[in-house]
C-alpha positions in Angstrom: -9.5 13.7 30.3 -12.6 15.2 29.1 -14.2 18.4 30.8 -16.3 17.4 33.5 -18.6 20.3 33.3 -19.9 19.1 29.7 -23.4 18.0 29.3 -24.3 14.4 28.5 -25.4 15.7 25.1 -22.1 17.1 24.5 -20.1 14.3 25.5 -22.0 12.0 23.4 -21.4 14.5 20.2 -17.9 14.4 21.5 -17.9 10.6 21.2 -19.8 10.4 18.0 -16.9 12.8 16.2 -14.2 10.7 18.2 -15.7 7.8 16.5 -15.6 9.1 12.8 -12.2 10.1 13.3 -11.4 6.7 14.2 -13.2 5.3 11.3 -11.2 7.9 9.0 -7.8 6.9 10.4 -8.6 3.3 10.2 -9.9 3.8 6.3 -6.5 5.9 5.7 -4.6 3.0 7.6 -5.9 0.4 5.4 -5.1 2.5 2.3 -1.6 2.9 3.3 -1.2 -0.9 4.0 -2.5 -1.5 0.3 -0.1 1.0 -0.9 2.7 -0.7 0.6 1.6 -3.8 -0.3 1.2 -2.4 -4.2 4.8 -1.0 -3.5 6.5 -4.1 -2.2 4.9 -6.4 -5.6 6.5 -3.9 -7.6 9.7 -3.8 -5.9 9.4 -7.5 -6.2 8.9 -7.6 -9.6 11.8 -5.1 -10.2 14.2 -7.3 -8.5 13.0 -10.5 -10.8 13.5 -8.1 -13.9 17.0 -7.2 -12.7 17.8 -10.7 -12.1 16.5 -12.0 -15.3 18.4 -9.4 -17.3 21.6 -10.3 -15.3 21.3 -14.0 -16.5 20.1 -12.8 -20.2 23.4 -10.7 -20.4 25.6 -13.7 -18.8 23.8 -16.6 -21.1 22.6 -14.5 -24.1 19.5 -16.0 -24.3 16.2 -14.4 -23.3 14.4 -15.6 -20.0 10.6 -15.8 -19.9 10.1 -12.9 -22.0 6.4 -13.0 -21.6 6.3 -12.3 -17.6 9.0 -9.7 -18.1 7.0 -8.1 -21.0 3.8 -8.1 -18.7 5.6 -6.6 -16.0 7.3 -3.7 -18.0 4.2 -2.8 -19.6 2.5 -2.8 -15.9 5.1 -0.3 -14.7 4.3 2.6 -17.7 
């Protein structure tokens, strides 16, 4: 709990700082969510590329090389 001896101005200052801290924390959380989404998308792409390579090895025929090339370039 807050110190009961603080003046109204001090409490308002503390409140303002806490609101700013919360806004910063919210932004960090949104950024972390965006990063996690990008990583999940990359993992999904890699899974698809691996599946395509396995299918290619089994059949000897290239599988959707345009999509694979686009995803491979993105990784670099």
